[in-house]
C-alpha positions, -999 to +999 in steps of 0.1 A: -530-067-113-513-061-147-476-050-145-470-013-152-452-006-185-421+015-181-399+034-205-367+054-198-357+080-224-322+090-215-291+110-224-310+135-244-313+173-241-345+176-221-364+209-221-380+215-187-399+245-175-368+257-157-345+253-186-325+227-207-309+197-190-281+187-214-278+151-201-314+145-193-339+117-188-376+112-189-392+082-172-427+070-183-449+045-165-480+036-184-495+069-195-477+093-171-443+109-167-428+098-134-395+116-137-380+144-158-346+157-150-309+149-151-299+114-161-284+094-131-247+087-131-251+052-116-277+028-102-310+044-094-317+078-080-338+085-049-368+064-058-379+080-090-377+047-108-352+054-135-331+024-126-295+021-138-279+044-163-285+040-201-257+014-203-273-008-176-310-004-177-328-028-200-357-004-204-336+026-213-335+042-247-303+062-254-312+093-273-278+110-272-278+141-295-316+143-296-340+167-278-370+158-257-397+184-256-434+183-245-461+174-269-473+204-289-507+220-282-526+235-311-555+258-302-564+267-338-567+239-364-592+231-391-581+197-403-554+177-420-546+145-439-572+154-465-600+157-439-618+187-424-631+193-389-659+214-404-676+187-425-676+150-430-682+121-406-663+112-374-639+090-393-627+121-413-622+141-381-602+113-366-580+112-397-572+149-393-565+144-356-541+115-363-523+134-390-514+162-366-505+137-338-479+122-362-464+156-364-461+161-326-494+178-318-506+156-290-533+181-278-556+198-304-586+221-304-608+215-335-618+247-353-649+253-374-654+278-402-683+302-409-715+283-417-752+285-410-765+281-375-779+246-380-747+234-396-726+248-367-749+233-341-747+199-358-709+202-360-707+212-323-726+181-313-703+158-333-671+175-321-683+176-285-685+138-284-649+135-296-639+160-269-657+140-243-638+109-255-605+127-252-597+128-289-597+166-290-593+193-263-624+212-273-640+233-300-630+267-315-657+285-334-640+308-360-669+328-375-696+335-384-695+367-362-667+384-381-662+415-403-670+412-440-641+437-445-617+411-431-634+379-440-604+360-454-615+325-464-650+328-449-682+329-470-694+365-469-731+355-475-730+335-442-715+362-420-736+379-394-734+401-363-726+384-330-760+380-315-756+368-279-786+345-283-770+327-312-736+326-294-754+310-265-770+284-289-735+274-301-723+271-266-752+249-256-747+227-286-710+222-276-721+208-242-693+224-222-667+216-248-664+251-264-630+265-257-628+296-279-649+317-302-634+343-326-654+374-333-651+410-345-659+431-314-668+463-333-699+447-348-733+452-331-735+427-302-698+422-301-690+434-266-721+418-252-710+385-268-675+388-253-690+392-219-713+362-225-684+340-235-664+351-204-694+343-182-694+307-196-657+302-193-651+303-230-621+323-245-632+353-264-608+359-293-605+390-314-600+382-351-612+388-386-618+423-374-618+459-387-618+473-352-600+505-342-574+506-313-601+520-290-626+493-299-601+466-294-592+480-260-629+479-251-631+443-261-601+434-240-616+452-210-648+432-216-628+400-213-612+391-247-579+374-241-567+360-275-557+376-308-567+352-336-537+349-359-522+383-351-516+405-381-537+384-404-573+395-412-571+428-393-559+464-401-522+469-404-503+487-376-503+524-382-484+552-365-515+574-362-542+547-363-525+518-345-556+496-348-560+462-331-524+450-335-510+476-310-538+470-286-535+432-286-497+433-284-494+457-256-519+443-232-505+417-208-539+400-206-538+389-242-522+358-258-514+363-295-516+335-320-488+334-347-487+312-378-450+305-385-452+290-420-432+316-439-464+327-458-487+343-433-460+364-416-427+381-426-400+368-402-394+404-389-431+407-380-431+374-362-399+383-342-414+417-334-445+401-319-425+374-301-401+398-286-427+422-275-452+397-261-427+371-249-431+334-249-456+336-221-480+354-244-474+337-277-491+306-290-478+292-322-507+277-342-512+260-375-546+273-387-543+242-408-568+231-433-574+197-450-542+197-471-519+198-440-498+166-441-516+156-474-504+176-504-513+200-532-546+199-549-582+213-547-600+213-514-632+226-497-630+249-467-666+250-456-684+262-488-653+277-502-631+261-529-594+262-521-564+255-543-532+244-526-501+249-547-465+245-534-480+241-499-498+275-499-536+274-497-556+301-514-592+306-524-599+297-560-621+328-561-603+359-550-570+344-541-571+351-503-549+329-481-571+301-469-556+287-437-523+269-439-508+235-446-485+239-416-478+212-389-463+223-356-431+203-360-423+225-390-432+256-370-408+245-343-380+238-367-385+271-385-386+291-353-353+277-341-333+274-373-346+304-393-360+328-368-332+321-343-356+320-313-343+303-281-354+266-279-370+270-244-390+300-257-402+280-287-412+251-265-432+275-243-450+290-272-458+256-287-468+238-255-469+256-221-486+288-231-515+272-251-519+246-224-522+273-198-547+292-220-569+261-222-567+255-184-550+221-190-514+228-178-520+205-149-520+176-175-500+187-206-477+214-218-444+205-200-423+175-191-430+171-154-438+142-131-475+134-129-484+148-164-495+129-195-466+111-212-467+134-242-432+137-255-417+148-289-382+136-299-363+160-322-331+152-340-300+175-337-314+196-366-348+199-349-365+175-373-392+152-359-377+119-347-404+104-325-439+111-309-451+096-277-487+103-267-499+091-233-472+065-232-478+051-267-453+056-296-472+071-326-439+077-343-412+052-332-381+068-318-347+063-334-327+032-325-303+035-296-271+052-304-241+030-309 
């Protein structure tokens, strides 16, 4: 039998579900975490396999001054590295996946954009194979069942009402790998489609919607549990007509997505949502498109042409924001250094909350024994310094401190 590989990451600030351990340690054997907690003061510690302290263990990596956090979980992502999840061959999709892994996203749901039924069925088949292989955590259908009044970067000619029979066709094509579908619940068939999604164990998300407060409450009561990029592509919060934002924020059953790139949201709006919903109900997402991790230029988002300038993606025709070029390591750094959110809360919003939403918290989303060895190393300024996915270093960690 082959020997088990073993790695000891020690003397770092380790963010655990119960809080931060200032002098902490994570032990990895093969693809799993076997220990996460305080670094031992001397030889060994009750059989967890950490061995000697950093000064004596040959397999220990001293990460003094650094942070260890769980790998990030992105539930809304359209691509990166110049590649889209909505078109192109498998190789392109893998390019996008790897781009985000190199920025700390070790678990990713691939999102599609509005398209014809045949195109979405074909795409669902390709993406479902990658999900079955463990490359992605499932599929998110964003559109085509959204409001033309709040279409954003979706092709209006391809939008349609959420017919439950067509929803079922997409779910069948995904072969059990559909994780979420975004729709506008006020459209004909909206509530029936929400109920259908819930029956099949798929997250119903409210987004790209022109719904009223009352219509949104009805959707939540029907089973909708996610707000797709809260604030964006929905009516603004009003004191007489509060609209969907108030309904989604106030209901404990709803997780709200937030895009923390400095473009989609004013910092005050982000803090308002975070403080009201709390880290247990916030999932930071990228809503990334092809240009994430790639650069400025002209891109395609489905059938729509997008120009990226200074890292901001907008439709060539009309100028609407067209997704983002965000990566989750930047979202983390911004949340801590600019938005002044507590590190444990940011970790929860980037890892634990989305992992729980996907039903995968038993494997990912926190640093705990028995879980996948998905670890992100951050430097003292919260910049990315290393990425470990299932025990393999995708971004090598810094050299041991001297």
